[in-house]
C-alpha positions, -999 to 999 in steps of 0.1 A, spaced: 0 0 1 13 37 -9 -2 72 -6 -19 90 -34 6 116 -36 34 89 -48 17 78 -81 30 90 -112 14 104 -142 -11 78 -157 -7 54 -128 -40 38 -116 -47 26 -80 -78 14 -60 -86 35 -27 -80 19 2 -85 43 31 -85 80 43 -64 90 74 -79 123 86 -110 142 100 -144 127 93 -158 159 75 -132 158 48 -133 119 46 -171 121 38 -166 148 13 -137 129 -3 -161 99 -6 -187 121 -23 -165 127 -49 -157 92 -54 -127 87 -33 -140 57 -14 -126 24 -4 -126 0 -36 -129 30 -60 -104 29 -92 -86 64 -97 -59 73 -123 -33 103 -115 -36 126 -145 -11 153 -134 11 146 -100 23 176 -81 13 202 -54 -22 208 -72 -25 172 -85 -55 160 -111 -70 127 -105 -95 111 -127 -125 92 -110 -147 76 -136 -153 101 -161 -147 131 -140 -113 150 -129 -105 165 -99 -77 191 -84 -67 180 -52 -39 195 -29 -10 175 -20 -18 174 16 -49 155 11 -31 133 -10 -8 124 15 -36 110 35 -52 89 12 -39 51 9 -43 34 -24 -32 -1 -38 -15 6 -71 -21 -18 -102 13 -35 -116 
């Protein structure tokens, strides 16, 4: 398991868990960042862009560092 902030461009992973406050975790789940969901790193960095389904979202690196994911090989 690794953190979402460690994914490289175009790498895919499944969300495992969020390590942070409940309110933020709920909001992220509403966006599609919930356990078992497939995500793709489109643009890594301080203001990363990730793909979830047909959507794209910009997320700050400090939040990415709290999301554990399982990378696809």
